[in-house]
Structures are given as structure tokens and as C-alpha cells.
matplotlib code that plots the C-alpha trace (Angstrom):
import matplotlib.pyplot as plt

x = [-5.8, -5.1, -8.9, -9.0, -6.1, -7.5, -10.8, -9.1, -6.6, -10.0, -12.1, -8.8, -8.7, -12.3, -11.7, -8.4, -8.8, -7.9, -4.4, -5.3, -7.1, -9.7, -9.4, -11.3, -9.7, -11.4, -10.3, -8.6, -11.5, -13.4, -11.3, -10.7, -14.6, -15.0, -12.2, -13.9, -17.2, -16.1, -14.3, -16.6, -19.7, -17.6, -17.2, -20.7, -21.3, -18.4, -15.6, -11.9, -11.1, -9.0, -10.3, -8.4, -9.2, -7.2, -7.3, -8.2, -4.5, -4.6, -2.5, -3.2, -5.3, -6.3, -6.1, -7.2, -7.0, -8.8, -6.3, -7.0, -7.6, -5.6, -2.3, -3.0, -5.5, -3.6, -2.4, -5.6, -7.5, -5.2, -4.7, -9.3, -8.8, -6.5, -8.2, -11.2, -9.8, -7.9, -10.5, -13.1, -15.5, -16.1, -13.8, -17.6, -17.5, -14.4, -14.6, -15.0, -11.7, -9.3, -6.7, -6.3, -4.7, -1.5, -1.5, 0.6, -1.5, -4.6, -6.3, -9.4, -11.8, -14.6, -15.0, -13.5, -15.8, -15.3, -16.1, -18.9, -20.5, -22.7, -21.0, -17.5, -14.9, -12.7, -11.2, -11.8, -12.3, -11.8, -12.4, -10.7, -11.4, -14.8, -16.4, -15.9, -19.7, -19.6, -16.5, -17.8, -21.4, -18.8, -16.9, -20.2, -21.4, -18.1, -18.9, -22.6, -21.3, -20.3, -23.1, -24.8, -22.0, -20.5, -24.6, -24.3, -20.5, -20.4]
y = [-26.3, -28.4, -28.2, -24.9, -24.4, -26.5, -24.9, -21.4, -22.4, -23.9, -20.9, -18.0, -20.7, -20.7, -16.5, -16.3, -15.5, -17.8, -17.9, -18.1, -15.9, -17.2, -15.5, -15.4, -15.1, -15.5, -17.9, -16.6, -17.8, -15.7, -12.5, -13.1, -12.9, -9.8, -7.8, -9.7, -8.7, -5.4, -4.4, -6.3, -4.0, -0.9, -2.1, -2.6, 1.1, 2.3, 2.9, 1.5, 1.0, -1.3, -3.3, -4.1, -6.9, -6.5, -8.9, -7.6, -6.3, -4.4, -7.0, -7.1, -10.5, -9.8, -7.4, -6.6, -3.9, -3.4, -3.2, -0.1, 1.8, 4.2, 3.6, 6.2, 3.4, 0.6, 2.6, 4.3, 1.2, -0.7, 2.2, 2.5, -0.9, -0.6, 2.5, 0.5, -2.4, -0.7, 1.8, -1.4, 1.6, 2.8, 5.1, 7.5, 7.6, 8.9, 12.0, 14.1, 12.8, 15.2, 14.1, 11.0, 12.2, 12.4, 8.7, 6.6, 5.0, 5.9, 7.8, 8.8, 9.1, 7.4, 4.0, 1.6, -0.4, -3.1, -6.6, -8.1, -11.0, -11.9, -10.2, -10.9, -8.5, -9.8, -6.8, -4.2, -4.3, -0.6, 0.4, 3.1, 4.8, 5.8, 9.0, 8.0, 7.3, 5.1, 3.3, 2.4, 0.7, -1.8, -2.5, -2.9, -5.2, -7.1, -8.0, -9.0, -11.4, -13.5, -13.0, -15.7, -17.6, -15.9, -15.7, -19.9, -19.6, -20.4]
z = [61.3, 58.3, 56.9, 57.5, 55.2, 52.1, 52.3, 52.4, 49.4, 47.6, 48.4, 46.8, 43.8, 43.0, 42.8, 40.9, 37.8, 34.9, 34.1, 30.0, 27.6, 24.4, 21.2, 18.5, 15.3, 11.5, 9.7, 5.9, 3.8, 5.7, 6.1, 2.1, 2.0, 3.6, 1.4, -2.1, -1.0, -0.6, -3.4, -5.4, -3.7, -5.0, -8.1, -8.6, -7.8, -10.0, -8.0, -7.9, -3.9, -1.8, 0.9, 4.2, 7.4, 10.2, 13.8, 17.0, 17.5, 14.1, 12.4, 8.4, 7.8, 4.4, 1.2, -1.7, -4.5, -7.3, -10.3, -11.3, -7.5, -6.8, -5.0, -1.8, -1.2, -0.2, 3.3, 3.8, 4.0, 6.2, 8.5, 8.6, 9.5, 12.1, 13.9, 13.4, 15.3, 17.9, 19.0, 18.5, 17.1, 13.5, 12.7, 11.9, 15.1, 16.0, 13.8, 17.0, 18.1, 16.9, 19.7, 18.0, 14.7, 16.5, 17.4, 15.6, 12.3, 13.0, 10.4, 11.4, 7.8, 7.4, 5.8, 8.6, 10.9, 13.4, 12.9, 15.9, 16.0, 18.6, 21.3, 19.8, 18.5, 15.9, 14.4, 11.6, 8.1, 5.8, 2.5, 0.4, -2.7, -3.3, -1.3, 3.0, 3.5, 0.5, 1.5, 4.8, 3.1, 1.0, 4.3, 6.2, 2.8, 3.0, 7.1, 6.1, 3.2, 6.3, 8.8, 7.4, 8.7, 11.8, 13.7, 14.1, 15.4, 19.1]

ax = plt.figure().add_subplot(projection="3d")
ax.plot(x, y, z, "-o")
ax.set_aspect("equal")
plt.show()
């Protein structure tokens, strides 16, 4: 009887999910490289923008504003990044979902992109201040700036 109970206990323990979750976060140096690279890319194209990075929960991790970027770009970039992170997709993919525009802090304007490497999701990055398609290209440029580092992370 003791043997059966022990075996059942071991089987249950093997099937039970882990009570601990592992979360991957980007370091401060990495998120600052994303925003600085995104702002620099847009400046190279002649646009004055703000860039934001948020973690997977939508909390601000890094922010940079070109000194001449419009004041509206601050909140717009943060909300685009929040949207991309919490929905785990590019804001350009969500234009067909007007129902989401009523969700708090969701902003369905092109320019927010998720940060993903090697199957791991880290958060969202966004740019505001240029035309929306350029915003997205600059945000992607910021993420590309860290790809050489992130592709080797395990």
C-alpha cells in the first residue's frame, strides 16, 4: 500500500506544472540602445521623433525624445509601445480591430512593434513623430540595432 501511494505521489509531482515562471527582461543598456537607434534613424531621414520601449507588461523601460519633437510624441510613442507589447503584435496588424480602441491606453496607430528574439517575447518598441510607416521602420531599426547581441542569447 505504501508503494502505490509513493508511486502515485511521484506521478502527480511529475505532471504538476511548475509553481515558478521564468521571465526574460532586457537590460537597461539594451533598451536604451533601441530607443537611441530608433531616434537616430528617424533623424537621419529628417524626422524629429520620440521612441519608447516597454516591457512585456507594458511598463516603460526606456524613452528618448528628439529635442525638437512635438510634445504629443511622448504619450503617443508610449501608447503605441504599450499596445504592441500587450497585444504582442505590430500596431499595423491591428487596424482591423476598431473594437480595441476603447481599451485603456490602446492606440491603434502604425508605429509600434513587438520585441521578439529566438522565440522569446520581451515587450514592445514604438516611435511617434514621423509618418506612421516611417515610425514603424524606425522602431524596427531600433530593434535591429540589438539583433547582433540578442541572436546569441540563450
